[in-house]
C-alpha positions, 0 to 999 in steps of 0.5 A: 827573832832568829828562833828558826833554823833554816835548812835545805833538802839536798835537792834544794841545796844543789839548786841553791848552789847553781844560782848566781847574781840576782837569784842568789840575792833573792834567796839570801833575802828569803832566808832572812825573811824566814828567820824573822817571820817564820811560817808567816812568810809567803803564801800557803800552798794547797792540794798535795802541798798543803801545809807548805808555803811559797815565796816567789819573785817574778823578777828573778823567776824563782819560787821557793817552797818551804815547810816546818820541820822539827828543827825549824824551817826546811826549804824543800824546793827552789824552782826556776820558772821561765 
């Protein structure tokens, strides 16, 4: 395991740095899950985001969108919902 490097698009990194408390904990858990399950984590997205996947937490109101890159997995978006 830990075969995949997880990186952030600059916009996603900026959003990550704004998070506090339970939202930050959720993202940290997602990063661990991505390193373990790689592209088997989360749900597939469709339409213009086909090829990407998402992990979502109703409790924290966050959705994390990620995809595979040449270096591993790249988080392309962290969306606060609601």
